[in-house]
C-alpha positions as CSV (number, residue, x, y, z in Angstrom):
1,X,-43.2,-43.9,-83.6
2,X,-43.5,-44.2,-80.0
3,X,-39.7,-44.7,-80.2
4,X,-39.9,-41.8,-81.6
5,X,-41.9,-40.1,-79.3
6,X,-39.7,-41.2,-76.3
7,X,-36.9,-40.4,-77.7
8,X,-38.4,-36.8,-77.9
9,X,-39.7,-36.4,-74.5
10,X,-36.3,-37.7,-73.6
11,X,-34.5,-34.9,-75.4
12,X,-36.7,-32.3,-74.2
13,X,-36.0,-34.0,-70.2
14,X,-32.6,-33.7,-70.8
15,X,-32.6,-30.2,-72.1
16,X,-34.8,-28.9,-69.3
17,X,-32.5,-30.8,-66.8
18,X,-30.0,-28.5,-68.4
19,X,-31.7,-25.5,-68.4
20,X,-32.3,-26.2,-64.5
21,X,-28.7,-26.8,-63.9
22,X,-27.8,-23.7,-65.5
23,X,-30.2,-21.9,-63.6
24,X,-28.9,-23.5,-60.3
25,X,-25.3,-22.8,-61.0
26,X,-26.2,-19.2,-62.0
27,X,-28.0,-19.1,-58.6
28,X,-25.3,-20.2,-57.0
29,X,-22.8,-18.0,-58.6
30,X,-25.2,-15.0,-57.5
31,X,-25.2,-16.4,-54.0
32,X,-21.7,-16.6,-54.2
33,X,-21.2,-13.0,-55.5
34,X,-23.0,-11.7,-52.6
35,X,-21.8,-14.0,-50.2
36,X,-18.2,-12.1,-51.4
37,X,-19.6,-9.0,-51.1
38,X,-21.0,-9.3,-48.1
39,X,-17.6,-10.2,-47.0
40,X,-15.7,-7.5,-48.9
41,X,-18.3,-5.2,-47.0
42,X,-17.3,-6.6,-43.4
43,X,-13.7,-6.6,-44.1
44,X,-14.2,-3.0,-45.0
45,X,-16.4,-2.5,-41.8
46,X,-13.7,-4.0,-39.9
47,X,-10.8,-2.1,-41.6
48,X,-12.9,1.2,-40.5
49,X,-13.4,-0.3,-36.9
50,X,-9.4,-0.6,-36.6
51,X,-8.8,2.8,-38.3
52,X,-11.4,4.3,-35.5
53,X,-9.9,2.2,-32.7
54,X,-6.4,3.6,-34.2
55,X,-7.5,7.4,-34.3
56,X,-9.0,6.7,-30.5
57,X,-6.4,5.1,-29.3
58,X,-3.5,7.9,-30.4
59,X,-6.2,10.2,-29.5
60,X,-6.3,8.9,-25.9
61,X,-2.4,8.6,-25.7
62,X,-2.4,12.4,-26.9
63,X,-5.1,13.4,-24.6
64,X,-3.0,11.4,-21.5
65,X,0.3,12.8,-22.8
66,X,-1.1,16.3,-22.3
67,X,-3.1,15.7,-19.0
68,X,0.6,14.2,-17.5
69,X,2.6,17.6,-18.6
70,X,-0.3,19.6,-17.5
71,X,-0.2,18.0,-13.8
72,X,3.6,18.1,-14.2
73,X,3.8,21.4,-14.8
74,X,1.1,22.3,-12.1
75,X,2.8,20.3,-9.1
76,X,6.1,22.1,-10.5
77,X,4.3,25.6,-9.9
78,X,2.8,24.4,-6.5
79,X,6.5,23.1,-5.6
80,X,8.4,26.3,-6.6
81,X,5.5,28.4,-4.6
82,X,5.6,25.9,-1.6
83,X,9.4,26.3,-1.6
84,X,9.0,30.4,-1.7
85,X,5.9,30.5,0.4
86,X,8.5,28.2,3.1
87,X,11.0,30.7,2.4
88,X,9.1,33.8,3.0
89,X,7.8,32.2,6.3
90,X,11.4,31.2,7.5
91,X,12.9,34.6,6.6
92,X,10.4,36.2,8.8
93,X,11.0,33.4,11.5
94,X,14.5,34.1,11.2
95,X,13.9,38.1,11.2
96,X,11.8,37.2,14.5
97,X,14.2,35.0,16.2
98,X,16.8,37.6,15.3
99,X,15.5,40.3,16.8
100,X,14.1,38.7,19.8
101,X,17.3,37.1,20.3
102,X,19.0,40.7,20.5
103,X,16.4,41.9,23.0
104,X,17.1,39.1,25.0
105,X,20.6,39.5,25.0
106,X,20.0,43.6,26.0
107,X,17.9,42.4,28.7
108,X,19.8,40.2,30.1
109,X,23.1,41.6,29.7
110,X,21.6,44.9,30.9
111,X,20.6,42.9,34.4
112,X,23.5,40.2,34.2
113,X,26.0,42.2,36.4
114,X,23.3,42.7,39.0
115,X,21.8,39.2,39.0
116,X,25.2,37.5,39.5
117,X,26.1,40.2,42.1
118,X,23.0,39.0,44.1
119,X,24.0,35.6,44.2
120,X,27.9,36.5,45.2
121,X,29.4,36.2,42.1
122,X,31.5,39.7,41.7
123,X,30.8,40.4,37.9
124,X,33.1,43.0,36.7
125,X,32.7,42.8,32.7
126,X,30.1,41.1,30.2
127,X,30.6,40.5,26.3
128,X,28.7,39.1,23.7
129,X,29.2,36.8,21.0
130,X,32.2,34.6,21.9
131,X,33.2,33.1,18.6
132,X,35.7,30.5,18.1
133,X,36.9,27.1,16.8
134,X,39.1,24.9,18.7
135,X,40.4,21.5,17.4
136,X,37.7,21.4,14.4
137,X,34.8,21.9,16.9
138,X,33.1,25.8,16.4
139,X,31.3,27.5,19.1
140,X,29.4,30.5,19.9
141,X,28.4,32.1,23.5
142,X,25.8,34.7,23.6
143,X,27.0,36.5,26.3
144,X,30.1,36.1,28.8
145,X,30.1,37.8,32.3
146,X,33.4,37.7,34.2
147,X,35.4,38.6,37.2
148,X,39.1,37.7,38.3
149,X,38.2,34.3,39.1
150,X,35.0,33.3,37.9
151,X,33.1,33.2,34.7
152,X,29.5,32.7,33.7
153,X,28.3,31.8,30.1
154,X,24.9,33.0,29.3
155,X,22.8,30.9,26.7
156,X,20.0,33.0,25.4
157,X,16.6,31.7,23.6
158,X,13.9,33.5,22.7
159,X,12.0,30.0,23.3
160,X,14.1,27.7,25.6
161,X,13.7,24.1,24.8
162,X,15.1,20.7,26.2
163,X,17.3,20.4,22.8
164,X,19.0,23.6,23.6
165,X,19.6,22.7,27.4
166,X,21.3,19.5,25.9
167,X,23.4,21.2,23.4
168,X,24.5,23.8,26.1
169,X,25.0,20.9,28.6
170,X,27.3,19.5,25.9
171,X,29.4,22.8,25.4
172,X,29.9,23.3,28.7
173,X,31.2,19.6,29.1
174,X,34.1,20.9,27.2
175,X,34.4,24.8,28.0
176,X,38.0,24.3,29.1
177,X,38.9,22.9,26.2
178,X,36.7,26.0,23.7
179,X,38.0,28.8,26.1
180,X,41.6,27.7,27.4
181,X,42.3,31.2,28.6
182,X,39.9,30.5,31.5
183,X,41.2,27.0,32.4
184,X,42.2,28.6,36.1
185,X,38.6,30.1,36.5
186,X,35.7,28.7,37.7
187,X,33.3,28.7,35.2
188,X,29.6,28.4,35.6
189,X,26.3,28.0,33.1
190,X,23.2,30.1,33.0
191,X,20.2,29.9,30.2
192,X,17.9,33.2,29.7
193,X,14.8,32.9,27.9
194,X,11.6,34.7,27.3
195,X,9.2,31.5,28.1
196,X,10.5,28.1,28.4
197,X,8.8,24.7,27.1
198,X,9.5,21.0,27.6
199,X,10.2,21.8,31.4
200,X,13.6,22.8,29.7
201,X,13.9,25.3,32.8
202,X,13.5,22.8,35.2
203,X,15.9,20.6,33.3
204,X,18.4,23.5,33.2
205,X,18.4,24.0,37.0
206,X,18.7,20.1,37.6
207,X,21.9,20.5,35.6
208,X,23.2,23.0,37.5
209,X,23.0,26.3,35.3
210,X,21.3,29.8,36.6
211,X,18.0,29.8,34.8
212,X,17.0,33.6,33.6
213,X,13.6,34.7,32.5
214,X,13.3,38.3,30.7
215,X,9.8,39.9,32.1
216,X,8.9,42.9,30.2
217,X,12.1,45.3,30.0
218,X,14.2,43.4,32.7
219,X,15.3,39.8,33.7
220,X,15.2,38.4,36.7
221,X,16.7,35.0,38.3
222,X,14.2,31.8,39.0
223,X,16.1,29.4,40.7
224,X,15.6,28.2,43.9
225,X,17.0,30.2,46.8
226,X,19.1,27.2,47.7
227,X,20.3,26.5,44.7
228,X,24.2,26.0,44.2
229,X,25.5,26.3,39.9
230,X,27.8,23.4,38.8
231,X,31.0,25.1,38.8
232,X,33.5,23.3,35.7
């Protein structure tokens, strides 16, 4: 009798243990399912983040491209506007320089004979815009005044600067190569201007040039009384 009871109790115990094991397995499986579901959701969330990141990256790239294109177009338009403005300023400046140059030459040429005759140079004739090309060297002289033995070359500038004096000096140093028809003449140089900068008037006189300044509707020689021109 006791043996049967013990066997019955053992069977119940085993059955209880089996039920408990099965319940534990079920709970583990449920937990594993929940973990898998959570993992799936994490993966889905990560995929959505990646998709969002991709879309944002594409959007930023597109925005950056559009901004660059707009900046480039704006820069191009500004450059064109600046070039057009520079062109107009240069045209206005060239017109001003050209008109003043013509006025200057008219003033100087009108008084030139009197000015030079007062200095003992008996000028009989003047002409303007003497152009030419000798040995591959192009040149132009604004005014040429001459008599039968002497010639004065005049460089006319609205604003005389040091660079103009240097350039004129270079031309005068080869004057008889440029104007071989005057090789037997005594050739002198002169600069004429409305105003002078960088002490260019003094510089010109030191180089032996006559210095002529236009004032109002006439022109006058401003060299010192003892000035002696350089003869080429």
